[in-house]
C-alpha positions as CSV (number, residue, x, y, z in Angstrom):
1,M,-24.0,23.5,-6.0
2,A,-27.0,24.9,-4.1
3,V,-26.1,25.8,-0.5
4,K,-28.6,25.8,2.4
5,M,-28.5,27.1,5.9
6,R,-30.2,24.6,8.2
7,L,-30.5,23.2,11.7
8,K,-28.5,20.1,12.6
9,R,-30.0,18.4,15.7
10,I,-27.6,17.2,18.4
11,G,-28.2,16.4,22.0
12,K,-29.9,13.7,24.0
13,K,-33.4,12.2,23.6
14,K,-36.1,14.8,24.7
15,V,-33.4,17.4,25.2
16,P,-32.8,18.9,21.7
17,F,-29.9,21.2,20.9
18,Y,-29.2,22.5,17.4
19,R,-26.3,23.8,15.4
20,I,-26.9,26.2,12.6
21,I,-24.9,24.9,9.6
22,V,-24.2,25.7,6.0
23,S,-24.3,22.6,3.7
24,D,-25.0,21.4,0.2
25,S,-28.7,21.0,-0.3
26,K,-28.3,17.4,-1.4
27,A,-26.3,16.4,1.6
28,P,-28.2,14.6,4.4
29,V,-29.1,16.8,7.4
30,Q,-26.9,14.8,9.8
31,G,-24.1,14.4,7.2
32,K,-21.2,16.5,6.0
33,F,-21.5,20.3,6.2
34,I,-19.4,23.2,4.9
35,D,-19.5,25.6,7.9
36,E,-21.0,26.0,11.3
37,I,-22.3,29.5,12.0
38,G,-24.1,29.2,15.3
39,T,-26.2,27.4,17.9
40,Y,-29.8,27.3,19.0
41,D,-30.9,26.0,22.4
42,P,-34.8,25.8,22.8
43,N,-34.5,24.3,26.3
44,T,-33.7,27.6,28.1
45,D,-36.4,30.2,28.8
46,P,-36.2,32.3,26.6
47,S,-34.5,30.3,23.9
48,T,-30.8,30.9,23.4
49,V,-29.6,31.8,19.9
50,K,-25.9,32.4,19.2
51,I,-25.0,33.3,15.6
52,N,-21.7,34.5,14.2
53,E,-23.0,37.5,12.3
54,E,-20.0,37.9,10.0
55,L,-20.2,34.3,8.8
56,A,-24.0,34.5,8.4
57,K,-23.8,37.6,6.3
58,K,-21.0,36.1,4.2
59,W,-23.0,33.0,3.4
60,L,-26.2,35.0,2.6
61,A,-24.2,37.2,0.3
62,N,-22.7,34.1,-1.4
63,G,-26.3,32.8,-2.1
64,A,-27.0,30.4,0.7
65,Q,-30.7,29.9,1.2
66,P,-31.9,29.6,4.8
67,T,-34.7,27.2,5.7
68,E,-37.8,28.6,7.3
69,S,-36.7,27.9,10.8
70,V,-33.2,29.3,10.3
71,A,-34.7,32.4,8.6
72,K,-36.8,33.0,11.8
73,L,-33.7,32.7,13.9
74,L,-31.8,35.1,11.7
75,K,-34.6,37.6,11.9
76,Q,-34.8,37.2,15.7
77,A,-31.0,37.9,15.9
78,G,-31.4,41.0,13.6
79,I,-29.3,39.6,10.8
80,K,-31.8,39.3,8.0
């Protein structure tokens, strides 16, 4: 089972809010997920990123592949 770290969009129309989740790569983006490791709010200035560092490192060590956008957020948070 290939595991990915990706963004799951929630929030109202024109007001995005994202959860950073770990899910099976074949699962739909808005479908089931394994674990939630953080949030990303692009509406604030500057953007707010909250990531549980322990969980993120655990999933990266277990082989989870972050998408490009999540990789940027992890780098911004100083995790990867």
